[in-house]
C-alpha positions as a LaTeX table, in Angstrom:
\begin{tabular}{lrrr}
\hline
Residue & $x$ (\AA) & $y$ (\AA) & $z$ (\AA) \\
\hline
Met1 & 0.00 & 0.00 & 0.00 \\
Arg2 & 2.81 & 2.38 & 0.87 \\
Ser3 & 4.58 & 1.86 & $-2.45$ \\
Val4 & 1.34 & 2.51 & $-4.35$ \\
Cys5 & 0.87 & 5.78 & $-2.48$ \\
Leu6 & 4.46 & 6.77 & $-3.18$ \\
Val7 & 4.08 & 6.11 & $-6.91$ \\
Leu8 & 0.86 & 8.11 & $-7.02$ \\
Leu9 & 2.46 & 10.97 & $-5.12$ \\
Gln10 & 5.41 & 10.98 & $-7.52$ \\
Arg11 & 3.12 & 11.11 & $-10.54$ \\
Val12 & 1.04 & 13.92 & $-9.06$ \\
Phe13 & 4.19 & 15.88 & $-8.28$ \\
Tyr14 & 5.45 & 15.46 & $-11.86$ \\
Ala15 & 2.05 & 16.49 & $-13.25$ \\
Val16 & 2.04 & 19.65 & $-11.12$ \\
Val17 & 5.56 & 20.62 & $-12.22$ \\
Tyr18 & 4.68 & 19.93 & $-15.85$ \\
Ala19 & 1.48 & 22.02 & $-15.64$ \\
Phe20 & 3.40 & 24.85 & $-13.98$ \\
Asp21 & 5.97 & 24.70 & $-16.77$ \\
Ile22 & 3.38 & 24.94 & $-19.52$ \\
Arg23 & 1.52 & 27.84 & $-17.94$ \\
Ser24 & 4.36 & 30.10 & $-16.90$ \\
Gln25 & 7.51 & 28.83 & $-18.63$ \\
Ala26 & 9.24 & 29.40 & $-15.30$ \\
Thr27 & 12.90 & 28.60 & $-15.08$ \\
Leu28 & 12.42 & 26.61 & $-11.88$ \\
Ala29 & 9.95 & 24.26 & $-13.55$ \\
Gln30 & 12.22 & 23.86 & $-16.56$ \\
Tyr31 & 15.21 & 23.19 & $-14.32$ \\
Thr32 & 13.25 & 20.62 & $-12.33$ \\
Arg33 & 12.14 & 18.96 & $-15.54$ \\
Ala34 & 15.75 & 18.74 & $-16.74$ \\
Arg35 & 16.76 & 17.15 & $-13.43$ \\
Phe36 & 13.96 & 14.59 & $-13.78$ \\
Tyr37 & 15.14 & 13.62 & $-17.27$ \\
Gln38 & 18.77 & 13.47 & $-16.19$ \\
Ser39 & 18.16 & 11.21 & $-13.20$ \\
Gly40 & 15.09 & 9.30 & $-14.40$ \\
Thr41 & 13.05 & 9.98 & $-11.27$ \\
Tyr42 & 9.33 & 10.52 & $-10.63$ \\
Ser43 & 8.17 & 8.11 & $-13.36$ \\
Val44 & 10.15 & 10.02 & $-16.00$ \\
Pro45 & 12.35 & 7.90 & $-18.25$ \\
Gln46 & 16.04 & 8.80 & $-18.18$ \\
Asp47 & 16.78 & 10.78 & $-21.33$ \\
Tyr48 & 19.99 & 12.79 & $-21.55$ \\
Gln49 & 18.99 & 14.55 & $-24.78$ \\
Glu50 & 15.84 & 15.91 & $-23.16$ \\
Ala51 & 17.83 & 16.92 & $-20.08$ \\
Val52 & 20.31 & 18.86 & $-22.24$ \\
Tyr53 & 17.43 & 20.57 & $-24.07$ \\
Trp54 & 15.79 & 21.75 & $-20.83$ \\
Tyr55 & 19.09 & 22.78 & $-19.24$ \\
Lys56 & 19.79 & 24.92 & $-22.32$ \\
Gln57 & 16.35 & 26.51 & $-22.01$ \\
Val58 & 17.07 & 27.52 & $-18.42$ \\
Ala59 & 20.63 & 28.63 & $-19.18$ \\
Ala60 & 19.31 & 30.98 & $-21.89$ \\
His61 & 17.32 & 33.04 & $-19.35$ \\
Lys62 & 19.42 & 36.00 & $-18.28$ \\
Gly63 & 19.16 & 37.09 & $-14.67$ \\
Ser64 & 16.74 & 34.38 & $-13.57$ \\
Asp65 & 17.03 & 32.09 & $-10.58$ \\
Gly66 & 18.57 & 28.72 & $-11.30$ \\
Val67 & 20.53 & 29.83 & $-14.36$ \\
Ser68 & 23.92 & 29.20 & $-12.79$ \\
Asp69 & 22.76 & 25.82 & $-11.47$ \\
Ala70 & 21.53 & 24.86 & $-14.93$ \\
Gln71 & 24.80 & 25.95 & $-16.52$ \\
Leu72 & 26.78 & 23.91 & $-13.99$ \\
Asp73 & 24.58 & 20.82 & $-14.45$ \\
Leu74 & 24.77 & 21.17 & $-18.22$ \\
Gly75 & 28.55 & 21.26 & $-18.05$ \\
Asn76 & 28.61 & 18.25 & $-15.73$ \\
Leu77 & 26.32 & 16.37 & $-18.07$ \\
Tyr78 & 28.54 & 17.09 & $-21.07$ \\
Tyr79 & 31.58 & 16.00 & $-19.07$ \\
Ala80 & 29.95 & 12.77 & $-17.83$ \\
Val81 & 28.53 & 11.65 & $-21.16$ \\
\hline
\end{tabular}
């Protein structure tokens, strides 16, 4: 029962982040989405190409929160792969 609740909670969390991303195009939502694709968490399949795409979207925003984190993670991803 606990594992079912955890899976449902993860899917709801991903759906909320995804809906937030579509409505506002916020850098935080895009950064979170990139992290999901990089790590393959919250029922999201691991996809490095998608992660790079979303990190680049965040890194393109000048003066927004999370830009430096996205740039660092993008560099780490290029280095690791």
